[in-house]
C-alpha positions, -999 to +999 in steps of 0.1 A: +000+001+001+012+036-010-001+063+009+002+099+003-009+130+023-013+164+007-032+196+014-058+196-012-049+230-023-012+218-032-024+194-057-057+204-071-056+242-064-021+248-075-024+261-110+013+250-117+001+214-115-005+205-152-004+166-147-005+139-121+008+105-124+014+076-103+045+056-113+043+019-099+080+013-090+075-016-068+060-046-084+041-055-052+021-024-050-016-033-045-033+000-037-027+037-038-045+060-011-041+095-017-052+118+012-063+153+003-070+176+032-092+208+033-128+216+037-133+230+002-113+217-030-118+226-066-100+208-094-097+220-129-073+223-160-051+191-150-049+158-163-043+125-149-016+106-171+004+075-170-003+038-174-015+032-134-043+057-137-051+053-173-055+014-169-086-001-155-065-022-128-047+011-117-080+030-113-095+000-094-068+002-070-067+040-062-087+061-035-087+097-036-096+103+002-110+137+012-114+132+051-121+170+058-138+180+026-175+195+030-174+211-007-157+195-039-159+209-074-144+190-102-140+203-138-112+176-147-118+139-150-110+117-120-097+083-122-102+059-092-127+060-061-137+092-045-142+089-008-157+120+006-183+113+033-190+149+045-189+165+010-214+179-015-195+169-047-204+189-079-188+175-112-192+186-147-171+155-158-167+118-158-154+101-127-139+069-139-145+048-107-168+047-076-180+077-054-187+077-017-200+113-008-228+132+011-243+144-021-235+144-057-245+168-085-233+158-118-236+165-153-207+144-164 
């Protein structure tokens, strides 16, 4: 298991982040958990790239965890499972995976 912890604003709220890639350098890797902290997180303008996030197997083994979020807004495609039990999620794009949130408003 690989676990990453970041402020949500440093990943999704940073206009200098153009692409996000997960590189599987350990053949034993079974699960990636990306914890993004903050209560209000918006994401647009970036792309998820690379073989891990673009393969069905990698997306099925990736959890985007937003443990503090109460408001999420996605304008870029997310790949993997979204876990944000306290958040209202608004998305205008597809989420290629599972979603577990307080409420969901989608037009993707």
